[in-house]
C-alpha positions in Angstrom: -3.1 15.1 24.9 -3.8 13.6 21.5 -2.9 9.9 21.0 0.4 9.8 19.1 0.5 9.1 15.4 2.7 6.1 16.2 -0.1 4.6 18.4 -2.8 5.1 15.8 -0.6 3.7 13.1 0.4 0.7 15.2 -3.3 -0.1 15.5 -4.7 0.9 12.1 -1.6 1.0 9.8 -2.2 2.6 6.4 -5.9 1.6 6.2 -6.9 5.3 5.7 -4.0 6.6 3.7 -5.3 8.5 0.6 -9.0 7.9 1.5 -11.4 10.8 1.6 -13.7 11.1 4.6 -16.4 13.5 5.6 -16.9 14.1 9.3 -20.2 15.8 10.1 -20.1 17.6 13.4 -16.3 17.6 12.7 -15.6 20.7 14.9 -17.4 19.2 17.9 -16.0 17.1 20.7 -16.1 13.6 19.3 -16.0 14.7 15.6 -12.8 16.6 16.1 -11.1 13.6 17.6 -12.2 11.4 14.7 -11.1 14.0 12.2 -7.7 14.5 13.8 -7.0 10.7 13.9 -8.0 10.3 10.3 -5.8 13.2 9.2 -2.8 11.8 11.2 -3.4 8.5 9.4 -3.1 10.1 6.0 -6.8 10.5 5.0 -8.2 13.6 3.2 -10.6 14.9 5.8 -13.5 17.4 5.4 -15.1 18.5 8.7 -18.6 19.9 8.3 -20.0 21.8 11.3 -22.4 24.7 11.9 -20.4 25.6 15.1 -23.5 25.5 17.3 -21.7 23.3 19.7 -18.1 23.1 18.6 -15.3 25.3 17.4 -12.5 25.1 14.8 -10.0 25.5 17.6 -10.8 21.8 18.5 -8.6 20.6 15.6 -6.0 23.4 15.5 -2.6 21.9 14.9 -3.9 18.4 14.6 -3.4 17.8 10.9 -4.6 19.0 7.5 -8.4 19.2 7.9 -10.6 21.1 5.5 -13.3 22.9 7.5 -16.7 23.7 6.0 -19.2 25.7 8.0 -22.7 24.6 7.4 -25.7 22.5 8.5 -26.6 18.9 7.7 -30.0 20.4 6.9 -28.4 22.0 3.8 -28.9 19.3 1.2 -26.8 21.0 -1.5 -23.9 21.6 0.8 -23.9 17.9 1.9 -24.0 16.8 -1.7 -21.1 19.0 -2.6 -18.8 17.9 0.2 -19.6 14.2 0.3 -18.6 13.9 -3.4 -15.6 11.6 -3.7 -15.8 10.4 -0.1 -15.2 6.8 0.7 -16.4 7.2 4.3 -18.8 9.4 6.2 -18.5 9.7 10.0 -21.9 11.2 11.0 -21.4 12.8 14.4 -23.5 16.0 13.8 -26.5 16.2 16.2 -28.1 18.1 19.0 -26.9 16.1 21.9 -28.7 16.9 25.2 -31.5 15.0 26.9 -32.7 18.0 28.8 -32.4 20.2 25.7 -34.5 17.7 23.7 -37.2 17.8 26.4 -37.4 21.6 26.0 -37.2 21.6 22.2 -38.4 18.3 20.8 -39.3 19.7 17.3 -35.8 21.1 16.8 -34.2 17.9 17.9 -36.3 15.9 15.5 -35.5 18.2 12.6 -31.7 18.2 13.1 -31.2 14.6 14.3 -33.7 12.7 12.2 -34.2 14.8 9.1 -30.5 15.8 9.0 -29.5 12.1 9.2 -31.8 11.3 6.3 -30.3 14.1 4.2 -26.8 12.8 5.0 -27.8 9.2 4.0 -29.3 10.5 0.7 -26.1 12.4 -0.1 -23.9 9.5 0.8 -26.0 7.1 -1.4 -25.9 9.4 -4.4 -22.2 9.9 -4.0 -21.4 6.2 -3.9 -20.0 6.3 -0.3 -18.7 2.9 0.8 -19.8 3.1 4.5 -21.4 5.5 6.9 -20.6 5.4 10.7 -23.3 6.9 12.9 -23.1 8.3 16.4 -26.0 6.4 18.0 -26.7 6.6 21.7 -27.0 4.3 24.7 -30.0 6.4 25.6 -31.9 4.0 23.3 -32.1 1.5 26.1 -34.1 3.8 28.2 -34.9 3.0 31.9 -34.8 -0.7 31.6 -33.2 -2.2 34.7 -31.7 -5.1 32.8 -27.9 -5.0 32.9 -25.7 -5.1 30.9 -27.3 -3.5 27.9 -27.3 -5.9 24.9 -28.0 -4.7 21.4 -30.8 -7.3 21.0 -32.8 -5.5 23.7 -35.8 -3.6 22.3 -35.2 0.1 22.3 -37.1 2.0 25.0 -36.3 5.7 24.5 -37.6 8.0 27.2 -36.6 11.3 25.8 -37.0 13.1 22.5 -33.2 12.9 22.1 -33.1 9.2 22.6 -36.0 8.6 20.2 -34.3 10.7 17.5 -31.2 8.5 17.8 -33.3 5.3 17.5 -34.9 6.8 14.4 -31.4 7.4 13.0 -30.5 3.8 13.6 -33.6 2.6 11.8 -32.8 4.8 8.8 -29.3 3.4 8.6 -30.5 -0.2 8.7 -33.1 0.6 6.0 -30.6 2.2 3.7 -28.3 -0.8 4.0 -31.2 -3.1 3.2 -32.3 -1.1 0.1 -29.2 0.4 -1.4 -25.5 -0.5 -1.9 -24.5 1.6 1.1 -23.1 -0.1 4.2 -23.9 1.5 7.6 -22.6 1.1 11.1 -24.6 2.6 14.0 -22.3 2.8 17.0 -24.1 3.2 20.4 -21.9 5.5 22.5 -22.0 5.2 26.3 -21.2 8.4 28.2 -18.2 9.7 26.3 -15.7 12.0 28.0 -12.3 13.3 27.3 -10.2 16.5 26.4 -12.1 19.2 24.6 -15.5 18.3 25.8 -17.5 21.5 26.1 -17.9 22.4 29.8 -19.6 25.7 29.2 -22.9 24.4 27.9 -25.9 24.5 30.2 -26.2 20.8 29.5 -22.6 19.9 29.8 -21.8 16.2 30.2 -21.1 15.0 33.8 -17.3 14.8 33.8 -16.9 18.2 32.0 -19.3 19.9 34.4 -17.8 18.3 37.5 -14.2 19.1 36.5 -14.9 22.7 35.6 -16.8 23.3 38.9 -14.2 21.7 41.1 -11.2 23.2 39.4 -12.9 26.6 40.0 -13.3 25.9 43.7 -17.1 25.3 43.4 -18.9 22.3 44.7 -20.0 19.9 41.9 -23.8 19.5 41.6 -25.2 16.0 41.3 -28.7 15.5 40.0 -30.4 12.9 42.2 -28.8 10.8 44.9 -25.6 10.1 42.9 -26.1 6.3 43.0 -27.0 6.3 39.3 -24.3 4.6 37.3 -22.8 5.0 33.9 -20.3 3.2 31.6 -18.0 6.2 31.2 -15.9 5.8 28.0 -12.9 7.8 27.0 -13.3 9.5 23.5 -10.3 7.6 22.1 -12.2 4.4 22.5 -14.9 5.9 20.3 -12.4 7.0 17.7 -10.9 3.5 17.7 -14.4 1.9 17.2 -15.2 4.2 14.4 -12.0 3.4 12.6 -12.5 -0.3 13.1 -16.0 0.0 11.7 -14.8 1.9 8.7 -12.2 -0.6 7.7 -14.2 -3.7 8.5 -13.8 -6.3 5.7 -17.3 -7.5 6.3 -20.5 -5.5 5.7 -22.1 -4.3 8.9 -25.5 -3.6 7.3 -26.9 -1.3 10.0 -26.3 -3.7 12.9 -26.2 -1.7 16.1 -22.9 -2.0 18.0 -22.3 -0.9 21.6 -19.1 1.2 22.2 -18.1 1.4 25.8 -15.7 0.0 28.4 -18.0 -2.6 30.0 -17.4 -1.0 33.4 -20.0 0.7 35.7 -19.1 3.7 37.8 -21.6 5.6 40.1 -21.8 9.4 39.9 -20.8 9.6 43.5 -17.7 7.6 42.8 -16.9 9.8 39.9 -17.3 13.0 41.9 -15.1 11.6 44.6 -12.3 11.0 42.0 -12.7 14.5 40.7 -12.5 16.1 44.1 -9.5 13.9 45.0 -7.7 15.1 41.9 -8.3 18.8 42.9 -6.8 18.1 46.4 -9.2 20.6 47.9 -10.6 19.4 51.3 -13.3 22.2 51.2 -15.1 20.7 48.2 -18.3 18.8 48.7 -20.9 17.4 46.3 -24.2 19.1 46.4 -27.5 17.5 45.2 -30.3 18.8 43.0 -33.5 17.1 41.9 -33.3 14.4 39.2 -33.7 15.6 35.7 -36.5 14.4 33.4 -35.4 11.8 30.8 -32.3 10.6 32.7 -31.9 6.9 33.1 -30.9 5.3 36.4 -28.2 2.8 35.4 -26.2 2.1 32.2 -23.7 -0.6 31.5 -22.7 -2.0 28.1 -22.2 -5.5 26.9 -19.4 -5.1 24.3 -19.4 -8.7 23.1 -20.8 -7.7 19.7 -18.2 -5.0 19.2 -15.4 -7.5 19.9 -16.9 -10.1 17.5 -17.8 -7.8 14.6 -15.0 -5.2 14.8 -12.3 -6.7 17.0 -12.9 -3.9 19.4 -11.3 -3.7 22.8 -11.0 -0.4 24.9 -7.6 1.2 24.5 -8.0 3.7 27.3 -9.4 2.6 30.7 -11.7 4.7 32.9 -9.3 5.9 35.5 -6.4 6.5 33.0 -8.8 8.5 30.8 -10.2 10.4 33.7 -6.8 11.4 35.0 -5.8 12.6 31.5 -9.0 14.5 31.1 -8.9 16.2 34.4 -5.3 17.3 33.7 -6.4 18.7 30.4 -9.2 20.8 32.1 -6.6 22.0 34.7 -4.3 23.1 32.0 -7.1 24.8 30.2 -8.1 26.6 33.3 -4.5 27.9 33.7 -4.5 29.1 30.1 -7.8 30.9 30.5 -6.5 32.6 33.7 -3.4 33.8 31.9 -5.5 35.2 29.0 -7.8 37.0 31.4 -4.9 38.6 33.4 
């Protein structure tokens, strides 16, 4: 269910042909989609990943991608593989709010210190621009909607604070050095290949896996919390637009989303409807620490600075994603038989 080469070329042409790019976290969910799109567009792609949350199978058959196993905390490894790169797409991070509540020191080390190591390596190598996977969790529990980049960050989890620190580092490096940076604040990304086996799996991955297995999906809280669910190809598109921007971005934070709000209850109803199993019912568990109540992006800045518009709508993307999980479940059943 990859976007076709023809589609990516119709949008981005030959902008990446012959360019070298490093994708940190390149074997993960979002990183593998970025790496695959770049490879299809003719870039030389290096995917660096410690495989703590991803797998090389995520880009099997998706183009010529050089895989390097290693950590962004390994400064020498970063220096070696960023050499000659025009772009860095920095997706590597520990990515769970509940996980960060349990292990704040580890999240700080990987997400903050690792980002600084990456920026230092990029600066020394003469990289043109770094794209960074920032997070809408930076907006915290503010009830103001939609979320606009000019709002003061109010992180309420160690994960969110680590991402805000990364944004600050990017802005500082663009101010002090000839290295342009683009922090892209992602809003609730979903799509094929998202890991559903983690204890902290994202909502759509967790709901889909449960329902397709005949288990009732579990909602934390009353389900009236809402999110700006955004298909992964919109994130890939925004990263590619940021990389090829003719104007410096200089660390200016940019929302990446659809600009549409969907409640968790509405989402679960769509998942259950797809499964066509009348016995399925949502169950509820207590709210989780660090979770925000509502999230909705204003994408005006992304449109103005990058020319960004979503290329995959929520319902189209959800149907495609659920179909992918259904096919994956069939493949797993065949392998187990």
